[in-house]
N, C-alpha and C positions, 0 to 999 in steps of 0.2 A: 720629566716634567710633561716633554715634546713627545712623547713618544708616538703619541696622536695627529702632529701635526704633519699636515699634508705639504709638501714640498716638492715642485714641479718644472719639469724646464722643457720649453717650447723655444723652435725657432720660427724668425718672422724676416724673409726675404733672405735668407743665408743659409749658405748647408753647413751646419757645424755640429759634433756628437760630442758630447761632455762626456769625460770616459770617470768609472769607478763613482757612479753614482751613489750605491748605495752608501759609502763610504764619506761622499762627498755631505751627503743627507745628516749620517752620523756626527760630522765635525757640525753642520750648523747645528744641528739640535741641539750639540753638546756647547757653543757658543750662548745660546739663549740659555738653556741653563744655568750654564756660567754667572749669566747678569740677572738672575731670578725671575725671567721674563717668562711667559706663557703663549710661544708660541701657536696658532691657528694654521695659519699656513702661509707660502710664503712662494712666487712663482715665478722665476728667472724666464727671460724671456732674450735670446739671443738674436739678433740682427744686425744690421749694414751703419757705418758711419750718416748716409744720409735717411734712413726713418728717426738716429736718434739726435742728430740735427734738427730735424723738423719738431722733434719732443722738445725741444732745449728751447727752442726761441718759441715755442707754441706753451709750451707748460712753466718756464721758467724765466722769461724771456730771457736768454743770454744766447746772444748769439755766438757762440764755439762753436766746437766739436770736443764731445767729453764720451769718457770711456762707460760710463754706468748714469745713468738718475734712477734713482730709489723712490718710491712713491708709497709712502707708510699710509692704510687706510685701517689703523689701530681704533680699538674702541673697546671700551669695558674690562678695561685690563689685557684682553689680547693682543697680540700680536696680529696684522693682516699686514701684507705686501707685497709689492711688485718690484721687480729691477731690469731693469732695460739695460744691458750690454754690446755695448760694439764689437763684433769681432776686429770690422777693421782696424778699431781703434787698437786692440790686444796684440792685433800683431804687431805693428808697427810698434808699440812700447815694448814687444818683448824682443825687439831689435835695439832700439833705444838700451835699455838697461841688462841686454845680452841675457836675457833668461829665455825660457822654453814658452811656448804659446799656452799650454797647457797651466804652468805656472804662474805666466801672469793670468790667467780665464780665473785661476785658484785665489787668487790674490784680490781680484774683483770681486769676487762671487763674496768672499768672506767681509768685505771692505761696506758691501753691501749690506749682509748682516749685523754689521759693528753698528750702520747711522740707524736701524731697527732698534735697536738694544740703547738709543740714547749719546753714540761717539760723536762727534762733528769736527773737521775737520778745515774750520774757516780759518784760525789762527796757527800760527805757526805752532804753538806748544800743541795746540789740536790737533795738526797735521803728525807729529811726533810724537804724541800719542798713538793715535791712528796706525801709526805704520810699526811701533811696538805690538801691539795686537793684531793686524795681520798676520807679524813675522812671526809671532809666539805662535799662533792657529795654524800656519803653514808650515810651520814644525812638526806642534802637533800630528798633523794631518800625515806626514809622511813618517813619523816615526810608527804612529798607532797603523799605517798602515803598512809597512813593511812588516809589523810585529805581526800581525795578522794574515801577513801573506803566506 
């Protein structure tokens, strides 16, 4: 369903290299397929706190640091979007949650995709449901990755 979808990764003012991009793309395509969504393109831009903070203020009028901002450009039944991810926030979150930077990066990448398929995280219930889906797709990523290795 989403085999032709373009999923790209960029850096803006940070040095970061995402490992296993092919497998990450496969997991993302699965998310969109599972939700019955037609993904056209999705760009992930890794940046720093300053860049994402300025976006958060200018675009969302939020005067706070954040780990991800997902912009939805979807139209005509095709999912199109960009997700800006602060590597600074991910490093701090990885320490706080006692996980690796890699796992935290994957969680946030999945989080952005889940927003594009229609999940929200405004209420406590929505946050709980979002976390369950993040956990599910993280488990699937590592299960299928180890199975294919």
